KOLBA-221441 format. One record per residue: residue in one letter; y, z negated, x of N, C-alpha, C in turn. Coordinates in steps of 0.2 Angstrom, whole numbers, plus 2048, in hexadecimal, padded with zeros to 3 digits. Layout:
<sites>
AYZXYZXYZX/...
</sites>
This chain:
<sites>
M7937E78807927DD87D7997DD883/S79E7D78817A47D68857A27CD885/L7A57CA88C7A67C188E7AE7C288D/S7AF7B988B7B67B888C7B27B088C/S7B67AB8917B47A48917BA7A2892/L7B779B8947BB7938967B679089A/E7B779089F7B478C8A67B67898AA/L7B17848AF7B377F8B47B37808B9/C7B777F8BC7B57838C47B477E8C8/Y7AF77D8CE7B37788D17AD77A8D8/R7B177B8DD7B377F8E57AF7848E3/G7B178B8DD7B17928DB7AA7928D9/L7A778D8D67A178C8D27A278A8CC/Y7A17908C67A278C8C179A78A8BF/V79C7838BE79A77E8BC7977808B4/W79C77F8B079A77F8A979F7848A4/G79E78589E7A27888997A178A895/V7A678E88F7A278F8897A5797888/R7A079A8897A07A188A79F7A6885/T7A47A88807A37AF87B7A17B787C/T79B7B787A7987BB87779A7C3873/W79D7C78757A17CA86F79A7D286E/H79B7D18687947D68657987DD860/T7977E286179C7E785C7987EA858/E7987E88517947EB84D7997F3848/G79E7F48497A17F98477A87FD848/D7AB8028457B280384A7B4806845/G7BC80B8477C080D8427C580E844/E7CB80E83D7D280F8407D480B83D/F7DC80883F7DC80283B7E580483D/F7EC80083B7EF7FD83D7F07F8843/C7F37F78487F27F284B7F87F084D/P7F87E884A7FE7E584B8037E4851/G7FD7E48578017E285E8037EA861/C8017F285F8037F68638077F985B/G8077F785980C7FA85180A801851/G80480284F80280884F7FC80884A/D7FA8108487F28118497EF81184F/R7EA80E8507E380D8567DD80C855/N7D980E8567D180B8577CF806857/Y7CA8028527C87FC8567C07FB855/R7C17F78597B77F28557B67EC851/R7B17ED84E7B07E784B7AE7E284F/R7AD7DC8517A97D88567A67D2852/T7A27D18567A07C98517A07C4859/G7A27BD8597A07BA86179D7B685E/T7977B38657937AB8647967A9868/R7967A386979A79D86F79579B870/R79179C87978C79887D78F795884/L78C78E88078F78888878978C88F/T78D78D89478B78D89A78C78989E/L78478A8A37847858A778378B8B1/L78A7898B378578D8B97867958B9/N78B7978B278A79E8AF7827A08AC/V7807998AB77B79A8A777A79789F/P77A79D89A77A79D894774798891/L77678F88D77078E88C77178A884/L77A78A88177878987977E78B875/R77A78E87178178F86C78578B86A/R78A78E86778F78886779478D863/G79179185D79479185779479A857/S79879B8557997A38507A17A2853/A7A47A88567AB7A98587AE7AD855/G7A97AE84D7AE7B28497AB7B984B/T7B07BD8457AF7C58457B97C7844/V7B97CC84A7BF7CE84B7C17D484C/A7C77D88497C87DE84B7CC7E0853/E7C67E18587CC7E285E7CF7EB860/C7D57ED8607D87F08607D47F5868/G7D57FA8677D17FF86D7D5800872/A7DC7FF86F7E28028737E67FB879/C7E67F58737EB7F08797E37E9879/G7DC7ED8757DB7E58787DA7DF874/E7E07E086E7E07D886D7DC7D7867/R7D97D18657D67D185F7D87CF859/F7D87D08537DB7CC84C7D67CD848/G7D97C88437D47C883C7D27CB83D/L7CC7CC8347CD7D28317CE7D2829/E7D37D082B7D97D08257DE7D8828/A7DE7D88307E27DE8337DF7E582F/L7DB7E382E7D87E882C7D97EC826/Q7DC7E88227DF7E781A7E67ED819/A7EB7EC81F7EC7EF81F7EF7F681F/P7F07FE81C7EF80381C7F2806825/T7EC80C8277F080D82D7FA814827/T7FD8158307FF81982E7FF81F829/G7FA82282B7F98298267F882681F/R7F282181E7EE81F8187F881D814/F7FC81981980181381380481E812/S80682181780A82881680582B80D/A80182D80D7FE82F8067FE82B803/M8008238027FE81F7FC80681F7FA/L80B81E7FE8128217FC8148287F9/R81282C7FB8128337F880E8337F2/D8098327F08078327E980A82C7E4/A80E8267E88118237E58168267E1/V81C8277E782082C7E381D8317DD/H8198357E081A8387DC8168387D3/T8128337D281182E7CE81882A7CB/V81C8287CE8218267CB82782C7C7/A8268327CC82B8377CA8268397C1/L8218397C182083F7BE81D8377B6/A81F8327BA81F82A7B282882B7AE/V82E82E7B283382D7B18348337AF/L83183A7B183483F7AB82D83F7A4/T82A83D7A582483B79F82983779A/A82B83279B83082D79783782F795/G83783679883F83879484083E799/G83F84279E8448437A284384B7A4/A83C84C7A083785279E83C85979E/G84185879A84585C79884C85F79A/S84C8597A085185C7A28508607A9/R8578627AB8558667B28558637B7/A85B85E7B785F85C7B985A8547BC/A8558507B985284D7BB84A8507BC/R8498557BC8448587BE84785B7C6/E84A85B7C584F85F7CC84E8597D1/T8518537CF85084D7D584B84C7D5/A84484B7D183E8487D283C84D7D6/L83A8557D583A8597DB83D8577E0/E8418537E58458517E784084E7E9/A8418487E883B8407E88348437EB/V8328477E682C8497E982A84F7EE/R82E8517EF82E8567F68318517FA/D83384D7FC836849801831843805/A82F8437FF82583D80081F841803/G82084780281A84A80681884E804/F81A8517FC8178587F881E85D7FA/S81B85F7FF82386480182386B7FD/D81D86C7FB81C8747F68188737F2/C81C86B7EC81B86D7E682386E7E1/T8228737DD8258797DB8258757D4/E82D8777D082F8747CA8298777C5/D82787C7C78228817C081C87B7C1/Q81B8797C68138757C881486B7C2/L81C86C7C681E8637C281C8657BA/I82186A7BA82086C7B181786D7AF/G8158707B480D86E7B280A8687B1/L80E8677B580985D7B480C8597B0/L81285C7AD8158567A88118587A0/A8108607A180E86379B80686179B/A8008607A17FB85D79F7FB85679E/L8028507A07FF84C79F803849797/A80884F79580884D78D80184F788/A7FD85378A7F68547877F3850788/D7F384C78E7ED84778F7EE84078C/E7F78427897F783C7857F783A780/G7F784177E7F58427777EC843774/R7E984377A7E284677A7DF83E77A/M7E183877F7E08327817E482C77D/P7E682C7767E98267737E681D777/G7EA81A7787E781377B7E2814780/A7DF8197827D981A7857D981578E/Y7DF81078C7E08097937E2805790/D7E08047887E48007877DF7F5787/A7D97F978B7D47F678C7DA7F2794/R7DD7F57987DD7F179E7E57F279D/A7E87F17997F07F17987F27EA799/E7EE7E579B7EF7DE7A07F37DF7A4/A7F07E57A97F07E77AE7FA7E67B0/V7FB7EA7AB8017EB7AD8077E77A8/D8077E17A780A7DD7A380D7E179A/G8067E27978067E37938087E8790/C8077EE79580B7F57948057F8795/G8007FB78F7FA7FE7907F8805790/T7FF8077907FF8127907FC811795/W7F78187977F481B79D7F981C7A0/L80281C7A180581E7A58068167AB/S8068147A78098097AA8038087B0/I7FB80B7AB7F580B7B27F580D7B8/E7F98157B57F981A7BB7FF8147C2/L8028147C080A8127C080580B7C5/H8018097C48008017C67F98037CB/E7F88097CC7F28087D07F580D7D4/A7FB80E7D37FD8157DB8048107DD/L8098097D980B8067DB8077FF7E0/F8057FA7DC8027F67DE7FF7F47E2/P7FA7F97E37FA7F97ED7FF7FA7F2/L8027FF7EF8077FF7F580A7F97F6/A80E7F67F18137F17F18147EC7F8/E80C7E97F780A7E27FC80C7E6804/H80B7EB80480A7F080A8167F380C/M8157EF80681E7F380A8227EE80A/E82A7EF80E82F7E980E8337E8806/P8377E380683A7E67FE8407EA7FF/Q8427EC8058477F28038427F7802/G83C7F98058377FF8018387FD7FD/R8347F87F98347F97EF83B7FD7EB/E83F7F97F18447FA7EB8477FE7ED/R8468037F284980B7F284580C7EE/L83C80F7EC8398117EA83C8117E1/L83E80B7E08408097DA84780D7D6/L84D80D7DB85180F7DA8508197DB/Q84B8187DE8488227DF8498247D8/A84581E7D584081F7CC84681F7C8/A84C8197C985481B7C48568227C7/R8588237CC85B82A7CD8598317C9/I85382F7C984E8347C28508347BC/A85182C7B985382D7B585982C7B3/L85D82C7B786582D7B68678337B7/A86383A7B88658407BB8678447B4/D8668427AE8698437AA86E8417A3/G86F83B7A78718367A386F8307A2/P87282A7A08718257A086882579C/Y86581B79E86081C79C86081E795/Q85C82279785482078F85181978D/A84F81778784B810786845812789/A84181778883A81A78C83B81A791/E84181D79684381B79E84481479F/R84581079E84780A7A283F80479E/E83D80879983380579983280779E/A83380E7A482E8107A682E80F7AE/L83780C7AE83A8097B58388027B4/A8378007AF8347F87B082E7F87B0/A8287FB7AE8207FE7B18227FE7B7/V8278047BC8258037C38287FD7C6/G82D7F97C482E7F47C882A7EF7C5/R8257EC7C181F7E77BE81A7EC7C4/S81A7F17C68127F37CD8157F27D3/L81F7F27D38207EF7DA8207E97DA/S81D7E77D781C7DE7D88287DC7D7/F82B7DF7D482F7DC7D28317D77CD/P8337D27CE8387CF7C883A7D47C2/Q8397D07BD8407D27B78467D47B9/E8477CD7BB84E7CD7BF8527D37C2/D84C7D37C784C7D77CD84E7DD7CA/T8487E17C88487E57C584F7E97C0/D84E7E27BE8567E67B885B7E77BD/R85C7E37C18637E27C78637E77C8/L85D7EB7CB85E7F27D18617F77CC/L85D7F77C485F7FD7C18667FE7BF/E86A7F87BF86E7F67BD8777F87C2/A8727F77C78757F97CC8758037CC/A8708047CB86E80C7CD87380F7C7/A87480B7C287680F7BB87F80E7BC/G8828097C28888077C188980E7C6/T8858127CA8898197D088A81C7CC/L88781F7C588B8237BF8938227BD/S89481B7BD89C81A7BE8A181C7C2/
</sites>
């Protein structure tokens, strides 16, 4: 328990004031906006009381519930807990790159050595440093088999990805959409351009690759015109 107060002092004597008592309800780890890094926090709820001569008399309502950083001591609204920690964000980004690479390869580049090598480089740079080409080929084969066994399995959730109801688009949406809200536009652009480079590694976009890249753009919350602009810019580097 801790106290914070607003008091009237007369000749060294605290006559009256409003004092807040904080009670800890839980703790955990979060990304502290004040420190700019991962820190421990305490979830605390405050109660305001009117005091007279330092004696608490009347409740003056709730001071709300906050997340208090264990390092800097600053208090934040509970929305601060929605931001991923640095470790969690890194894991989300790693999984997103992996999903995007598989999506683009499945759409048309699986048979191309150049496309597989470009995808493998992206996946390794994202954090799967021990991923091999054989593992990638095995995953692509398994995904192709699943696509054959489960036609239309995700059709009921098609609306979540703008009418594209394949399992692949659902996977992209689940991997990218939660990540997009925590990324700057430049970071989202980089992820889409990385996907474009995989598709372009073996030549111009195929129709299926353009569809997969459009799904990547939607899942990253890009308007269609921004997706088209970025994909055209990436394609322009081939000429």
